N, C-alpha and C positions, 0 to 999 in steps of 0.2 A: 567368444570374448572380443571386447571391445578395446581399441587402443587411442592413446592420445600422446603426442610427442612432447616431451619434457627435456630439454637441453640436448636435443638430438637423439634421446633414448625412448624407444617405444614403450610406454608404460601400459602394460594390458591389466584390463579391468574388467568385472563383472558389474552391471547396473540393473537390478532387479528389483520390482515391486514399486509401490506407490505410497505416497504420503511423507512423513517425516523422513528426511535423509539422515543416514547412518553410514558413516564412514569407518570401515573396520580393517585393521591393519594385524597381520598375521605374525605368529611366533617364528623363530629362529628353530628349526632349518626347513620351514614348511612354505606353502604358498596359500593362496587366495582360497582354494578349495578346502582347506581346514574349517571355513566357515559354512559350508554347503548346508549342515542342518541348521542353523540358525536362518539362513536364507529360505530353504525351503518351508519352514514352519511360520515363519513372520512376515514374510515378503506380501502377504496380502494386506498387510497394515502398515508396513514402512518401507521406504526405498531404501535398498542396501546397495553401497558403492565399496566394492571389495577389490583392491589392487593386488596383483602379484608384485611384491617389493623387490626392489633392484637385485638382480642375480637369482630370483627364486620364480619358480613356474615359468612363464613365458616372457618375462621381461629381463632382457641382457643386465649384465652386470654394470657396465659403463667403467669409468675410470677412476684409479684412487680407492682410499677406504670408504665403507658405506657407513658415513656418519649418520647418526640419528638425524642431525640438522637436514641432510639431504633428503632422507625418506620423508620427513615433515613438508619439505618445500614440494616434493612430488606430490604428496596428499593435497595440499593446497593449489598446486596447478591443475589437477584433476578437478577440484571445486570449481576452480576458475572456468576451466572448459567447459563444465556443465552448467555454467551461470547459477551455482548455489552459493547464496550468500552467508549460510552457516548451517552447521550439521552437528548431529552427535558424533563424537569423535571416541572410537574404543579401540584398544589393542591388547593383545595377549603377550606377555614377556617382552621380546624384542620389540613387539608392537605397542606395548605399553610405552616404551621408552621413546618411540615415534611420535605416539601421541603427546607425551609430556613435551617433546620438542616442539610440535606443532603449536601446542598452548603458549610456548614461549615465542614463537614466530609471530602469532596473530590470535590472540585470546577471543578476539571478537567473532573469530570464525567459528568458536566452540560452543554450541547450544547445549551441550552436556557433555560429561567425560565418562568413559567406562574403562576402568584400569584393572586389568584381569592378570593374575598371578605374575606381577612384575613389582618393581620396586622404585622408589625416588632418590635413592642414594647413588652416588658415584662408585665404580671399582676403586677400591684400594690398591696397593701395589701388587699384592698377592694375587688379586684377581685379575689384574692386568697382565700379569705373568702368566696366569693361568689361561688366559685367554689366546695369548700368544703363543704358548704352547700348542693349544688346540688348533689355532692357524697353522702351525708349522706342521702338525701332524695331519690335517687335511691335505695340505701341499705334497707333503711327501709319502704318505701311506694311502691316500685317497679318501672319499667321502664316506665310505662304509665303515672305515675304522673308527671314524668319529662317531657314526650315528649309532653303531652297536653298542657303544659304552653309554650314550646319551639317552636312548629310548626307553631304558627301565627307571630312570629319573624323571621322565616327562608322563609316563602312564602308570598309574597304581596297578592295571591289571595286568601288567607285563607285556615283554615284547611279543609273546606269542598269542597274546589276546587279538581278537579283529581289530580293535582300535590300535594296538601295539604294531600289528602288520602294516595297517594304513599309515602310521606315522613313520615306520620305517621306509616304507617305499617312497613317501613323499621327500625324505630327507636324502635318501639315496639318489634321488633324481637331481639333486642340486651339484654344481660343479665344486671341485676342491677350491677353486678361485673364489666363488661366490662364499663358501663357508668361512674362508680365512678372512675376506674382505669384511665380512658381518662381524666375525669375531672383533676384529680391529677397529671396526666403527662404534661396536658396543663399549670397547674398552675405552674410548674417547669421550663418552658422553659425560656431560656435566651433573653435578647434583641438582636435583628438580625440587628439593624442597622450597626453595623461594618461590618459584612459579605457583607451586600447588598453594602454598599459604596466601597467595594473592587472588587465587582465581574463586569467584564468588558463585560459580555457576553450578549446577545439579550434578552430582558426581555419583557412580555408583564403583564400588570397589568389591571385587570378586577374587576368592583364593580356593582351591583345592584343599580339601581336609588334609590329603597326605603329601602336599607339595612341600619338598625338603629344599628347592632351588632357592625360590622365595617365598617362604613359611608365613603362616599366619602373623607372625610379629611384624613381618615387612607390611602386610596388607593393613594391620592397625595403625602402623607409623603413617601411612598415607591418609587414612581416615580421619585421624585425629588433626591433619594439617589443613583440612578443607572444612569448612563451617557446613554442617548439615549434610556430610556424605554419609552414603549407606554401605554397611557393610554386609557380604552374604558369603557363607562358605558352603561351598559344595561338597557334600559326604561323597566317598568312595570314588574320589578323584584326586590326582597328583598336579601335574603342572599345566594339564591341557583339559579343563573341565569342560570347555565349549564342545569337544569331541569325545570325552570319555562318559559324560552324563549330560547328553544333550538336553534332554526333556528337563531336568532340573535347572540347567544353565539358562533355557529359552524363558522357563517360567519367570525366574528372576530379573532376566531382560526385559521379557515383554513388559512386565509390572513398570519397570524403572521407565520404558518407553512411552508406554500409556500415560504416566503421569506427566509427561513433556508435552504429550500431542495436543 
């Protein structure tokens, strides 16, 4: 992996392939390797930039809550370091929140937008309370206690499936402090309906058929905000379709990226 220093933090990232630059931001509680099937299948045609977000994978956490704006600024700093003026920006779940935060920071850098199993609304009071409870659970009971309850919601095939075990291992590798910081950062995110409504660029919205965390209605809400946005539903997948049904997901992503090349 490669590194670039951002605010004194070594941001670890993958830079694979050639062609249209595509910045991919991973879900909670995973790391950049969650996109390895996309990189392996499509890097012959596109250049994938895949960071480990703060606190996950090989990137240290840094100080304070992991605000989505901070993750967005990390993504922009990576583009700056690589002298990339604009890229397609995509994110899954928490990565989608970071992608929308990047759009708010500097829409001119976003050649196209890919939002996967995410939502444009802020948490309500109950949602924020639930995130704080999860943060406290991670800090007092450890990462495994959080991951064990989460994976069945992330993967339709279940925790005992190959992809379920993969997701479980990734999540357990994160520190309790990172899990807590990410939950608190997501709780602080603003509503993004305004920024999506102003975005005129090409947009792909993807959702797993069985996603109960950010279901189809949430995907349709984003599609309705962006003129010309494309909606794709991935069958036999829950919250992580890029990992659970990579061939179907890759076909959808490839078609969208090919339309921009």
